[in-house]
BAFI-183119 format. One record per residue (C-alpha): residue in one letter; z, x, y. Coordinates in pm, whole numbers, m for minus. Layout:
<r><r>a</r><z>Z</z><x>X</x><y>Y</y></r>
...
END
This chain:
<r><r>m</r><z>28</z><x>11</x><y>m16</y></r>
<r><r>p</r><z>m102</z><x>151</x><y>346</y></r>
<r><r>i</r><z>228</z><x>157</x><y>517</y></r>
<r><r>v</r><z>252</z><x>312</x><y>826</y></r>
<r><r>n</r><z>440</z><x>664</x><y>715</y></r>
<r><r>r</r><z>726</z><x>664</x><y>956</y></r>
<r><r>v</r><z>821</z><x>306</x><y>878</y></r>
<r><r>a</r><z>802</z><x>381</x><y>494</y></r>
<r><r>e</r><z>1021</z><x>668</x><y>529</y></r>
<r><r>f</r><z>1263</z><x>394</x><y>691</y></r>
<r><r>q</r><z>1264</z><x>213</x><y>331</y></r>
<r><r>p</r><z>1623</z><x>331</x><y>206</y></r>
<r><r>d</r><z>1773</z><x>223</x><y>529</y></r>
<r><r>i</r><z>1614</z><x>m96</x><y>540</y></r>
<r><r>q</r><z>1695</z><x>m176</x><y>181</y></r>
<r><r>a</r><z>2060</z><x>m32</x><y>239</y></r>
<r><r>w</r><z>2097</z><x>m304</x><y>532</y></r>
<r><r>r</r><z>1949</z><x>m603</x><y>379</y></r>
<r><r>r</r><z>2219</z><x>m548</x><y>62</y></r>
<r><r>d</r><z>2452</z><x>m483</x><y>273</y></r>
<r><r>i</r><z>2409</z><x>m823</x><y>480</y></r>
<r><r>h</r><z>2349</z><x>m1006</x><y>152</y></r>
<r><r>e</r><z>2655</z><x>m929</x><y>m20</y></r>
<r><r>h</r><z>2841</z><x>m1076</x><y>293</y></r>
<r><r>p</r><z>2631</z><x>m1405</x><y>398</y></r>
<r><r>e</r><z>2778</z><x>m1635</x><y>678</y></r>
<r><r>l</r><z>2686</z><x>m1951</x><y>839</y></r>
<r><r>l</r><z>2493</z><x>m2099</x><y>1118</y></r>
<r><r>y</r><z>2651</z><x>m1957</x><y>1440</y></r>
<r><r>d</r><z>2919</z><x>m1764</x><y>1256</y></r>
<r><r>v</r><z>2743</z><x>m1444</x><y>1201</y></r>
<r><r>h</r><z>3005</z><x>m1241</x><y>1315</y></r>
<r><r>r</r><z>3012</z><x>m989</x><y>1087</y></r>
<r><r>t</r><z>2599</z><x>m942</x><y>1091</y></r>
<r><r>a</r><z>2597</z><x>m958</x><y>1447</y></r>
<r><r>a</r><z>2809</z><x>m688</x><y>1509</y></r>
<r><r>l</r><z>2610</z><x>m474</x><y>1210</y></r>
<r><r>v</r><z>2278</z><x>m532</x><y>1397</y></r>
<r><r>a</r><z>2456</z><x>m451</x><y>1757</y></r>
<r><r>d</r><z>2572</z><x>m102</x><y>1623</y></r>
<r><r>r</r><z>2273</z><x>m39</x><y>1456</y></r>
<r><r>l</r><z>2020</z><x>m116</x><y>1785</y></r>
<r><r>r</r><z>2281</z><x>97</x><y>1998</y></r>
<r><r>e</r><z>2254</z><x>392</x><y>1750</y></r>
<r><r>f</r><z>1883</z><x>361</x><y>1757</y></r>
<r><r>g</r><z>1898</z><x>398</x><y>2172</y></r>
<r><r>c</r><z>1788</z><x>80</x><y>2295</y></r>
<r><r>d</r><z>1800</z><x>68</x><y>2673</y></r>
<r><r>e</r><z>2002</z><x>m250</x><y>2673</y></r>
<r><r>v</r><z>2206</z><x>m441</x><y>2395</y></r>
<r><r>v</r><z>2323</z><x>m787</x><y>2465</y></r>
<r><r>t</r><z>2568</z><x>m989</x><y>2267</y></r>
<r><r>g</r><z>2671</z><x>m1322</x><y>2254</y></r>
<r><r>i</r><z>2370</z><x>m1554</x><y>2378</y></r>
<r><r>g</r><z>2362</z><x>m1846</x><y>2160</y></r>
<r><r>r</r><z>2720</z><x>m1739</x><y>2076</y></r>
<r><r>t</r><z>2653</z><x>m1486</x><y>1818</y></r>
<r><r>g</r><z>2302</z><x>m1401</x><y>1887</y></r>
<r><r>v</r><z>2202</z><x>m1011</x><y>1970</y></r>
<r><r>v</r><z>1903</z><x>m897</x><y>2211</y></r>
<r><r>g</r><z>1787</z><x>m533</x><y>2235</y></r>
<r><r>v</r><z>1538</z><x>m396</x><y>2486</y></r>
<r><r>i</r><z>1322</z><x>m134</x><y>2425</y></r>
<r><r>k</r><z>1121</z><x>9</x><y>2722</y></r>
<r><r>g</r><z>780</z><x>157</x><y>2602</y></r>
<r><r>g</r><z>686</z><x>509</x><y>2717</y></r>
<r><r>k</r><z>344</z><x>423</x><y>2871</y></r>
<r><r>p</r><z>244</z><x>240</x><y>3227</y></r>
<r><r>a</r><z>95</z><x>m125</x><y>3174</y></r>
<r><r>g</r><z>m215</z><x>m173</x><y>3279</y></r>
<r><r>k</r><z>m327</z><x>m456</x><y>3562</y></r>
<r><r>g</r><z>m331</z><x>m754</x><y>3309</y></r>
<r><r>d</r><z>m144</z><x>m647</x><y>3052</y></r>
<r><r>v</r><z>120</z><x>m829</x><y>2878</y></r>
<r><r>k</r><z>416</z><x>m638</x><y>3000</y></r>
<r><r>v</r><z>697</z><x>m769</x><y>2749</y></r>
<r><r>i</r><z>703</z><x>m891</x><y>2402</y></r>
<r><r>g</r><z>989</z><x>m1029</x><y>2188</y></r>
<r><r>l</r><z>1029</z><x>m997</x><y>1811</y></r>
<r><r>r</r><z>1265</z><x>m1241</x><y>1635</y></r>
<r><r>a</r><z>1464</z><x>m1235</x><y>1324</y></r>
<r><r>d</r><z>1734</z><x>m1470</x><y>1188</y></r>
<r><r>m</r><z>2040</z><x>m1401</x><y>1066</y></r>
<r><r>d</r><z>2234</z><x>m1682</x><y>877</y></r>
<r><r>a</r><z>2220</z><x>m1761</x><y>543</y></r>
<r><r>l</r><z>2302</z><x>m2118</x><y>316</y></r>
<r><r>p</r><z>2555</z><x>m2303</x><y>161</y></r>
<r><r>i</r><z>2451</z><x>m2264</x><y>m228</y></r>
<r><r>e</r><z>2589</z><x>m2037</x><y>m482</y></r>
<r><r>e</r><z>2409</z><x>m1780</x><y>m620</y></r>
<r><r>a</r><z>2280</z><x>m1700</x><y>m932</y></r>
<r><r>t</r><z>2065</z><x>m1403</x><y>m932</y></r>
<r><r>n</r><z>2339</z><x>m1163</x><y>m1111</y></r>
<r><r>l</r><z>2219</z><x>m894</x><y>m870</y></r>
<r><r>p</r><z>2464</z><x>m611</x><y>m831</y></r>
<r><r>y</r><z>2468</z><x>m685</x><y>m446</y></r>
<r><r>a</r><z>2499</z><x>m1025</x><y>m518</y></r>
<r><r>s</r><z>2689</z><x>m1274</x><y>m220</y></r>
<r><r>k</r><z>3049</z><x>m1179</x><y>m231</y></r>
<r><r>t</r><z>3128</z><x>m1511</x><y>m86</y></r>
<r><r>k</r><z>3137</z><x>m1765</x><y>m334</y></r>
<r><r>g</r><z>2921</z><x>m2084</x><y>m198</y></r>
<r><r>l</r><z>2696</z><x>m1902</x><y>54</y></r>
<r><r>m</r><z>2382</z><x>m1762</x><y>m54</y></r>
<r><r>h</r><z>2126</z><x>m1564</x><y>159</y></r>
<r><r>a</r><z>1869</z><x>m1793</x><y>m9</y></r>
<r><r>c</r><z>1577</z><x>m1786</x><y>244</y></r>
<r><r>g</r><z>1557</z><x>m1458</x><y>272</y></r>
<r><r>h</r><z>1728</z><x>m1414</x><y>655</y></r>
<r><r>d</r><z>1860</z><x>m1073</x><y>568</y></r>
<r><r>g</r><z>1544</z><x>m941</x><y>494</y></r>
<r><r>h</r><z>1418</z><x>m1067</x><y>802</y></r>
<r><r>t</r><z>1700</z><x>m879</x><y>993</y></r>
<r><r>a</r><z>1662</z><x>m553</x><y>768</y></r>
<r><r>m</r><z>1316</z><x>m530</x><y>873</y></r>
<r><r>l</r><z>1349</z><x>m590</x><y>1241</y></r>
<r><r>l</r><z>1584</z><x>m338</x><y>1271</y></r>
<r><r>g</r><z>1328</z><x>m96</x><y>1110</y></r>
<r><r>a</r><z>1075</z><x>m184</x><y>1347</y></r>
<r><r>a</r><z>1315</z><x>m172</x><y>1643</y></r>
<r><r>r</r><z>1448</z><x>187</x><y>1508</y></r>
<r><r>y</r><z>1075</z><x>310</x><y>1520</y></r>
<r><r>l</r><z>998</z><x>141</x><y>1865</y></r>
<r><r>a</r><z>1287</z><x>308</x><y>2000</y></r>
<r><r>e</r><z>1223</z><x>645</x><y>1893</y></r>
<r><r>t</r><z>840</z><x>643</x><y>1933</y></r>
<r><r>r</r><z>826</z><x>383</x><y>2261</y></r>
<r><r>n</r><z>430</z><x>514</x><y>2216</y></r>
<r><r>f</r><z>335</z><x>140</x><y>2403</y></r>
<r><r>a</r><z>350</z><x>28</x><y>2742</y></r>
<r><r>g</r><z>619</z><x>m285</x><y>2927</y></r>
<r><r>d</r><z>909</z><x>m377</x><y>2713</y></r>
<r><r>a</r><z>952</z><x>m480</x><y>2335</y></r>
<r><r>v</r><z>1248</z><x>m748</x><y>2321</y></r>
<r><r>v</r><z>1422</z><x>m787</x><y>2009</y></r>
<r><r>i</r><z>1594</z><x>m1104</x><y>1888</y></r>
<r><r>f</r><z>1830</z><x>m1159</x><y>1630</y></r>
<r><r>q</r><z>1936</z><x>m1532</x><y>1619</y></r>
<r><r>p</r><z>2191</z><x>m1746</x><y>1425</y></r>
<r><r>a</r><z>2151</z><x>m2082</x><y>1306</y></r>
<r><r>e</r><z>1808</z><x>m2125</x><y>1231</y></r>
<r><r>e</r><z>1931</z><x>m2330</x><y>909</y></r>
<r><r>g</r><z>1909</z><x>m2640</x><y>1108</y></r>
<r><r>g</r><z>2165</z><x>m2549</x><y>1419</y></r>
<r><r>a</r><z>1876</z><x>m2528</x><y>1662</y></r>
<r><r>g</r><z>1992</z><x>m2160</x><y>1709</y></r>
<r><r>a</r><z>1662</z><x>m2025</x><y>1887</y></r>
<r><r>d</r><z>1710</z><x>m2323</x><y>2122</y></r>
<r><r>r</r><z>2024</z><x>m2226</x><y>2231</y></r>
<r><r>m</r><z>1917</z><x>m1884</x><y>2253</y></r>
<r><r>c</r><z>1643</z><x>m1982</x><y>2516</y></r>
<r><r>d</r><z>1865</z><x>m2182</x><y>2689</y></r>
<r><r>e</r><z>2117</z><x>m1904</x><y>2742</y></r>
<r><r>g</r><z>1836</z><x>m1644</x><y>2820</y></r>
<r><r>a</r><z>1739</z><x>m1499</x><y>2548</y></r>
<r><r>l</r><z>1373</z><x>m1485</x><y>2709</y></r>
<r><r>h</r><z>1495</z><x>m1371</x><y>3024</y></r>
<r><r>s</r><z>1598</z><x>m1022</x><y>3178</y></r>
<r><r>p</r><z>1305</z><x>m954</x><y>3111</y></r>
<r><r>d</r><z>1073</z><x>m1196</x><y>3080</y></r>
<r><r>v</r><z>924</z><x>m1253</x><y>2765</y></r>
<r><r>e</r><z>561</z><x>m1345</x><y>2790</y></r>
<r><r>q</r><z>459</z><x>m1352</x><y>2397</y></r>
<r><r>i</r><z>685</z><x>m1345</x><y>2079</y></r>
<r><r>f</r><z>627</z><x>m1307</x><y>1711</y></r>
<r><r>g</r><z>783</z><x>m1361</x><y>1436</y></r>
<r><r>l</r><z>806</z><x>m1362</x><y>1012</y></r>
<r><r>h</r><z>907</z><x>m1504</x><y>715</y></r>
<r><r>v</r><z>913</z><x>m1422</x><y>339</y></r>
<r><r>w</r><z>735</z><x>m1581</x><y>116</y></r>
<r><r>p</r><z>795</z><x>m1602</x><y>m234</y></r>
<r><r>g</r><z>472</z><x>m1769</x><y>m334</y></r>
<r><r>a</r><z>250</z><x>m1468</x><y>m236</y></r>
<r><r>t</r><z>237</z><x>m1128</x><y>m372</y></r>
<r><r>t</r><z>363</z><x>m846</x><y>m166</y></r>
<r><r>g</r><z>89</z><x>m670</x><y>48</y></r>
<r><r>v</r><z>m19</z><x>m1030</x><y>97</y></r>
<r><r>v</r><z>m9</z><x>m1142</x><y>476</y></r>
<r><r>m</r><z>m34</z><x>m1549</x><y>559</y></r>
<r><r>s</r><z>m94</z><x>m1782</x><y>879</y></r>
<r><r>n</r><z>m306</z><x>m1956</x><y>1109</y></r>
<r><r>p</r><z>m365</z><x>m2049</x><y>1461</y></r>
<r><r>g</r><z>m255</z><x>m2396</x><y>1553</y></r>
<r><r>v</r><z>m39</z><x>m2591</x><y>1383</y></r>
<r><r>l</r><z>223</z><x>m2357</x><y>1079</y></r>
<r><r>l</r><z>500</z><x>m2585</x><y>1026</y></r>
<r><r>a</r><z>636</z><x>m2923</x><y>1077</y></r>
<r><r>a</r><z>845</z><x>m3102</x><y>1266</y></r>
<r><r>a</r><z>1190</z><x>m3190</x><y>1099</y></r>
<r><r>g</r><z>1465</z><x>m3397</x><y>1140</y></r>
<r><r>a</r><z>1762</z><x>m3500</x><y>964</y></r>
<r><r>f</r><z>1956</z><x>m3865</x><y>871</y></r>
<r><r>e</r><z>2272</z><x>m3955</x><y>715</y></r>
<r><r>i</r><z>2330</z><x>m4313</x><y>627</y></r>
<r><r>t</r><z>2665</z><x>m4500</x><y>540</y></r>
<r><r>v</r><z>2639</z><x>m4811</x><y>390</y></r>
<r><r>r</r><z>2938</z><x>m5061</x><y>409</y></r>
<r><r>g</r><z>3054</z><x>m5314</x><y>153</y></r>
<r><r>k</r><z>3357</z><x>m5488</x><y>3</y></r>
<r><r>g</r><z>3515</z><x>m5289</x><y>m290</y></r>
<r><r>g</r><z>3618</z><x>m5461</x><y>m578</y></r>
<r><r>h</r><z>3662</z><x>m5465</x><y>m961</y></r>
<r><r>g</r><z>3299</z><x>m5385</x><y>m1144</y></r>
<r><r>a</r><z>3377</z><x>m5693</x><y>m1366</y></r>
<r><r>l</r><z>3376</z><x>m5939</x><y>m1057</y></r>
<r><r>p</r><z>3102</z><x>m5848</x><y>m846</y></r>
<r><r>h</r><z>3068</z><x>m6178</x><y>m722</y></r>
<r><r>l</r><z>3384</z><x>m6100</x><y>m514</y></r>
<r><r>a</r><z>3283</z><x>m5799</x><y>m381</y></r>
<r><r>i</r><z>3000</z><x>m5694</x><y>m164</y></r>
<r><r>d</r><z>2821</z><x>m5389</x><y>m352</y></r>
<r><r>p</r><z>2699</z><x>m5086</x><y>m114</y></r>
<r><r>v</r><z>2585</z><x>m4921</x><y>m418</y></r>
<r><r>s</r><z>2255</z><x>m5162</x><y>m492</y></r>
<r><r>c</r><z>2203</z><x>m5192</x><y>m99</y></r>
<r><r>a</r><z>2209</z><x>m4834</x><y>m90</y></r>
<r><r>a</r><z>1947</z><x>m4804</x><y>m398</y></r>
<r><r>k</r><z>1743</z><x>m5067</x><y>m210</y></r>
<r><r>i</r><z>1717</z><x>m4830</x><y>102</y></r>
<r><r>v</r><z>1624</z><x>m4570</x><y>m104</y></r>
<r><r>i</r><z>1352</z><x>m4692</x><y>m240</y></r>
<r><r>e</r><z>1228</z><x>m4883</x><y>73</y></r>
<r><r>l</r><z>1224</z><x>m4573</x><y>279</y></r>
<r><r>q</r><z>970</z><x>m4429</x><y>48</y></r>
<r><r>t</r><z>711</z><x>m4719</x><y>211</y></r>
<r><r>i</r><z>726</z><x>m4582</x><y>578</y></r>
<r><r>v</r><z>507</z><x>m4270</x><y>391</y></r>
<r><r>s</r><z>308</z><x>m4475</x><y>129</y></r>
<r><r>r</r><z>218</z><x>m4807</x><y>302</y></r>
<r><r>e</r><z>282</z><x>m4740</x><y>675</y></r>
<r><r>t</r><z>131</z><x>m4391</x><y>751</y></r>
<r><r>n</r><z>m235</z><x>m4294</x><y>747</y></r>
<r><r>p</r><z>m267</z><x>m4079</x><y>409</y></r>
<r><r>f</r><z>m452</z><x>m3800</x><y>616</y></r>
<r><r>v</r><z>m118</z><x>m3739</x><y>814</y></r>
<r><r>p</r><z>125</z><x>m3503</x><y>619</y></r>
<r><r>t</r><z>460</z><x>m3704</x><y>635</y></r>
<r><r>v</r><z>796</z><x>m3617</x><y>420</y></r>
<r><r>v</r><z>1081</z><x>m3880</x><y>402</y></r>
<r><r>t</r><z>1330</z><x>m3719</x><y>138</y></r>
<r><r>v</r><z>1691</z><x>m3866</x><y>37</y></r>
<r><r>g</r><z>1856</z><x>m3531</x><y>m39</y></r>
<r><r>s</r><z>2205</z><x>m3664</x><y>m153</y></r>
<r><r>i</r><z>2363</z><x>m3983</x><y>m195</y></r>
<r><r>h</r><z>2747</z><x>m4049</x><y>m294</y></r>
<r><r>g</r><z>2977</z><x>m4345</x><y>m339</y></r>
<r><r>g</r><z>3259</z><x>m4415</x><y>m551</y></r>
<r><r>d</r><z>3479</z><x>m4272</x><y>m839</y></r>
<r><r>a</r><z>3554</z><x>m4468</x><y>m1137</y></r>
<r><r>m</r><z>3231</z><x>m4611</x><y>m1370</y></r>
<r><r>n</r><z>3417</z><x>m4985</x><y>m1311</y></r>
<r><r>v</r><z>3499</z><x>m4995</x><y>m933</y></r>
<r><r>i</r><z>3281</z><x>m5142</x><y>m672</y></r>
<r><r>p</r><z>3305</z><x>m4891</x><y>m391</y></r>
<r><r>e</r><z>3378</z><x>m4972</x><y>m28</y></r>
<r><r>e</r><z>3079</z><x>m4732</x><y>90</y></r>
<r><r>v</r><z>2820</z><x>m4532</x><y>m29</y></r>
<r><r>r</r><z>2677</z><x>m4259</x><y>209</y></r>
<r><r>m</r><z>2325</z><x>m4061</x><y>164</y></r>
<r><r>s</r><z>2156</z><x>m3793</x><y>365</y></r>
<r><r>g</r><z>1782</z><x>m3669</x><y>398</y></r>
<r><r>t</r><z>1505</z><x>m3524</x><y>580</y></r>
<r><r>f</r><z>1199</z><x>m3675</x><y>780</y></r>
<r><r>r</r><z>890</z><x>m3432</x><y>841</y></r>
<r><r>s</r><z>583</z><x>m3444</x><y>1022</y></r>
<r><r>l</r><z>320</z><x>m3248</x><y>1159</y></r>
<r><r>s</r><z>366</z><x>m3392</x><y>1527</y></r>
<r><r>m</r><z>644</z><x>m3485</x><y>1736</y></r>
<r><r>d</r><z>499</z><x>m3855</x><y>1808</y></r>
<r><r>d</r><z>517</z><x>m3924</x><y>1450</y></r>
<r><r>l</r><z>832</z><x>m3742</x><y>1377</y></r>
<r><r>l</r><z>975</z><x>m4003</x><y>1616</y></r>
<r><r>r</r><z>814</z><x>m4295</x><y>1474</y></r>
<r><r>v</r><z>956</z><x>m4180</x><y>1124</y></r>
<r><r>k</r><z>1328</z><x>m4151</x><y>1267</y></r>
<r><r>r</r><z>1286</z><x>m4509</x><y>1453</y></r>
<r><r>r</r><z>1153</z><x>m4676</x><y>1105</y></r>
<r><r>i</r><z>1424</z><x>m4509</x><y>843</y></r>
<r><r>e</r><z>1661</z><x>m4650</x><y>1128</y></r>
<r><r>e</r><z>1512</z><x>m5028</x><y>1132</y></r>
<r><r>i</r><z>1471</z><x>m5038</x><y>748</y></r>
<r><r>a</r><z>1872</z><x>m4922</x><y>674</y></r>
<r><r>t</r><z>1999</z><x>m5139</x><y>901</y></r>
<r><r>g</r><z>1758</z><x>m5453</x><y>823</y></r>
<r><r>i</r><z>1804</z><x>m5413</x><y>460</y></r>
<r><r>a</r><z>2186</z><x>m5387</x><y>517</y></r>
<r><r>v</r><z>2224</z><x>m5721</x><y>658</y></r>
<r><r>a</r><z>1998</z><x>m5892</x><y>401</y></r>
<r><r>n</r><z>2258</z><x>m5770</x><y>120</y></r>
<r><r>r</r><z>2554</z><x>m5855</x><y>362</y></r>
<r><r>c</r><z>2668</z><x>m5488</x><y>420</y></r>
<r><r>e</r><z>2640</z><x>m5306</x><y>721</y></r>
<r><r>a</r><z>2446</z><x>m4963</x><y>782</y></r>
<r><r>a</r><z>2550</z><x>m4671</x><y>1056</y></r>
<r><r>v</r><z>2231</z><x>m4427</x><y>1095</y></r>
<r><r>s</r><z>2312</z><x>m4072</x><y>1265</y></r>
<r><r>y</r><z>2110</z><x>m3803</x><y>1327</y></r>
<r><r>p</r><z>2318</z><x>m3454</x><y>1246</y></r>
<r><r>i</r><z>2053</z><x>m3227</x><y>1397</y></r>
<r><r>p</r><z>1863</z><x>m3186</x><y>1709</y></r>
<r><r>e</r><z>1499</z><x>m3279</x><y>1598</y></r>
<r><r>h</r><z>1269</z><x>m2942</x><y>1543</y></r>
<r><r>p</r><z>891</z><x>m2948</x><y>1723</y></r>
<r><r>p</r><z>610</z><x>m2841</x><y>1498</y></r>
<r><r>t</r><z>552</z><x>m2453</x><y>1486</y></r>
<r><r>i</r><z>274</z><x>m2430</x><y>1663</y></r>
<r><r>n</r><z>76</z><x>m2112</x><y>1675</y></r>
<r><r>d</r><z>m96</z><x>m1991</x><y>2000</y></r>
<r><r>e</r><z>m440</z><x>m1874</x><y>1951</y></r>
<r><r>s</r><z>m456</z><x>m1578</x><y>2139</y></r>
<r><r>a</r><z>m115</z><x>m1454</x><y>1962</y></r>
<r><r>w</r><z>m258</z><x>m1551</x><y>1615</y></r>
<r><r>n</r><z>m558</z><x>m1325</x><y>1729</y></r>
<r><r>i</r><z>m289</z><x>m1051</x><y>1786</y></r>
<r><r>a</r><z>m103</z><x>m1092</x><y>1459</y></r>
<r><r>q</r><z>m413</z><x>m1119</x><y>1262</y></r>
<r><r>r</r><z>m553</z><x>m788</x><y>1409</y></r>
<r><r>a</r><z>m189</z><x>m619</x><y>1346</y></r>
<r><r>a</r><z>m211</z><x>m744</x><y>990</y></r>
<r><r>e</r><z>m526</z><x>m641</x><y>910</y></r>
<r><r>r</r><z>m495</z><x>m256</x><y>989</y></r>
<r><r>l</r><z>m164</z><x>m235</x><y>809</y></r>
<r><r>v</r><z>m267</z><x>m450</x><y>476</y></r>
<r><r>g</r><z>m683</z><x>m480</x><y>495</y></r>
<r><r>t</r><z>m849</z><x>m784</x><y>594</y></r>
<r><r>g</r><z>m856</z><x>m903</x><y>234</y></r>
<r><r>n</r><z>m471</z><x>m926</x><y>222</y></r>
<r><r>v</r><z>m478</z><x>m1152</x><y>510</y></r>
<r><r>r</r><z>m522</z><x>m1498</x><y>489</y></r>
<r><r>r</r><z>m502</z><x>m1823</x><y>623</y></r>
<r><r>m</r><z>m271</z><x>m2092</x><y>471</y></r>
<r><r>e</r><z>m293</z><x>m2466</x><y>549</y></r>
<r><r>p</r><z>31</z><x>m2646</x><y>723</y></r>
<r><r>v</r><z>341</z><x>m2625</x><y>535</y></r>
<r><r>m</r><z>629</z><x>m2933</x><y>558</y></r>
<r><r>g</r><z>900</z><x>m2705</x><y>600</y></r>
<r><r>s</r><z>1048</z><x>m2641</x><y>952</y></r>
<r><r>e</r><z>1144</z><x>m2338</x><y>1169</y></r>
<r><r>d</r><z>1302</z><x>m2334</x><y>1488</y></r>
<r><r>f</r><z>1090</z><x>m2066</x><y>1614</y></r>
<r><r>a</r><z>923</z><x>m2329</x><y>1723</y></r>
<r><r>f</r><z>1196</z><x>m2391</x><y>2016</y></r>
<r><r>y</r><z>1033</z><x>m2027</x><y>2177</y></r>
<r><r>q</r><z>707</z><x>m2137</x><y>2132</y></r>
<r><r>q</r><z>746</z><x>m2464</x><y>2311</y></r>
<r><r>r</r><z>840</z><x>m2199</x><y>2622</y></r>
<r><r>i</r><z>607</z><x>m1900</x><y>2566</y></r>
<r><r>s</r><z>328</z><x>m1828</x><y>2343</y></r>
<r><r>g</r><z>383</z><x>m1721</x><y>2001</y></r>
<r><r>c</r><z>273</z><x>m1673</x><y>1637</y></r>
<r><r>f</r><z>460</z><x>m1708</x><y>1327</y></r>
<r><r>t</r><z>375</z><x>m1514</x><y>1004</y></r>
<r><r>f</r><z>416</z><x>m1513</x><y>598</y></r>
<r><r>i</r><z>476</z><x>m1209</x><y>429</y></r>
<r><r>g</r><z>450</z><x>m1184</x><y>29</y></r>
<r><r>v</r><z>756</z><x>m1075</x><y>m147</y></r>
<r><r>s</r><z>641</z><x>m1113</x><y>m489</y></r>
<r><r>h</r><z>621</z><x>m824</x><y>m715</y></r>
<r><r>a</r><z>254</z><x>m898</x><y>m891</y></r>
<r><r>d</r><z>422</z><x>m859</x><y>m1242</y></r>
<r><r>w</r><z>655</z><x>m1106</x><y>m1174</y></r>
<r><r>h</r><z>588</z><x>m1429</x><y>m1382</y></r>
<r><r>t</r><z>883</z><x>m1652</x><y>m1218</y></r>
<r><r>r</r><z>875</z><x>m1689</x><y>m835</y></r>
<r><r>h</r><z>1204</z><x>m1886</x><y>m739</y></r>
<r><r>s</r><z>1168</z><x>m2079</x><y>m411</y></r>
<r><r>v</r><z>1344</z><x>m2017</x><y>m77</y></r>
<r><r>h</r><z>1664</z><x>m2204</x><y>m89</y></r>
<r><r>h</r><z>1747</z><x>m2167</x><y>m480</y></r>
<r><r>p</r><z>2012</z><x>m2009</x><y>m614</y></r>
<r><r>k</r><z>1790</z><x>m1766</x><y>m819</y></r>
<r><r>f</r><z>1578</z><x>m1636</x><y>m526</y></r>
<r><r>t</r><z>1513</z><x>m1289</x><y>m433</y></r>
<r><r>v</r><z>1238</z><x>m1045</x><y>m307</y></r>
<r><r>d</r><z>1074</z><x>m758</x><y>m402</y></r>
<r><r>e</r><z>1210</z><x>m508</x><y>m157</y></r>
<r><r>s</r><z>890</z><x>m312</x><y>m148</y></r>
<r><r>a</r><z>794</z><x>m558</x><y>127</y></r>
<r><r>l</r><z>1086</z><x>m490</x><y>317</y></r>
<r><r>p</r><z>898</z><x>m212</x><y>517</y></r>
<r><r>i</r><z>580</z><x>m408</x><y>525</y></r>
<r><r>g</r><z>767</z><x>m654</x><y>742</y></r>
<r><r>a</r><z>896</z><x>m373</x><y>940</y></r>
<r><r>a</r><z>546</z><x>m231</x><y>996</y></r>
<r><r>l</r><z>381</z><x>m552</x><y>1079</y></r>
<r><r>h</r><z>627</z><x>m609</x><y>1327</y></r>
<r><r>v</r><z>577</z><x>m282</x><y>1507</y></r>
<r><r>a</r><z>186</z><x>m328</x><y>1456</y></r>
<r><r>m</r><z>181</z><x>m682</x><y>1652</y></r>
<r><r>a</r><z>438</z><x>m531</x><y>1893</y></r>
<r><r>l</r><z>177</z><x>m256</x><y>1970</y></r>
<r><r>e</r><z>m110</z><x>m462</x><y>1964</y></r>
<r><r>a</r><z>38</z><x>m718</x><y>2204</y></r>
<r><r>l</r><z>143</z><x>m476</x><y>2441</y></r>
<r><r>a</r><z>m217</z><x>m327</x><y>2457</y></r>
<r><r>a</r><z>m125</z><x>m17</x><y>2286</y></r>
<r><r>r</r><z>m400</z><x>144</x><y>2007</y></r>
<r><r>v</r><z>m223</z><x>161</x><y>1701</y></r>
<r><r>p</r><z>m232</z><x>503</x><y>1590</y></r>
<r><r>a</r><z>m359</z><x>575</x><y>1204</y></r>
<r><r>q</r><z>m57</z><x>802</x><y>1119</y></r>
<r><r>v</r><z>257</z><x>643</x><y>1290</y></r>
END
């Protein structure tokens, strides 16, 4: 794999950072240990500025280039990585598996953080570019809208970032492959919680109770008609009930049933339409079954991830120089979501995926799976891709040997 030589030399360090973070997963905004590790490394690399506490536990480093920017050139670019883990019990049996029960880096954010640290080290060491590179390490990607909060608290200012780039591991692709496209890449997303309340009673005397379980079952089934009967088949849409809980005994009708789920679409207009119908269906079916339904939305709606054409062109050229034209591939939009979209609401940006599965692996567990893992030889590829995108964006010619 034609990794730029100097970044490839960082492989042992990038791997060590990733394994350290993997062993100590942290959730949402409580990434204190990870943020401290990142800030320490950035200072060690010689970043010109290291700011902590943005978005509560976010870290931003500024690396000034060693060349003057030309008139009309992009002068400040951002590179972003997320730091938070997931509430999943790890089942990989790796020697560096999570040491925290019930938490796991099951989405590759440990790798994202390590790769961007590798890129920051190279950029600070060489400064072979004009303008500034801003490295953004973000908490709370997994449902916490950490990107939105970091933007609100100034992560894209001082200096003002003009373009931003991010990447994500993709276990469905072989190591050495880079995937993305211009336009919509990932879905807009929201989450819902529904509590159905009835009247508890003995399971043998259902006529004396009001059964929230049967009502909840009807709601689950009817929610699927939003996609199958109310949405144009050519407009990708998802409504998934991911959890449902009610009662503790087989012969007792409970007082309430709680369910939660996610809804997705490729535009905010369609997402808000689905959100409205979830509430109308849940409350309407509850009334018809003599129950009550309360619907709430535990996270902010995330916009779709939309790659700017000019930023995509930069990322594509950078990736082709790194891994070869044949390994840079277009991909159809995916119904997963990414809060990287909050940056793209404010400035031009491009989000890409990199393959992290060894060619000989027969089982590639998806992200958010308790056995998810990555081919660590992909780590310097990700670091080098960050570097290549930064150099391309800042109008510097990427050297053949770095």
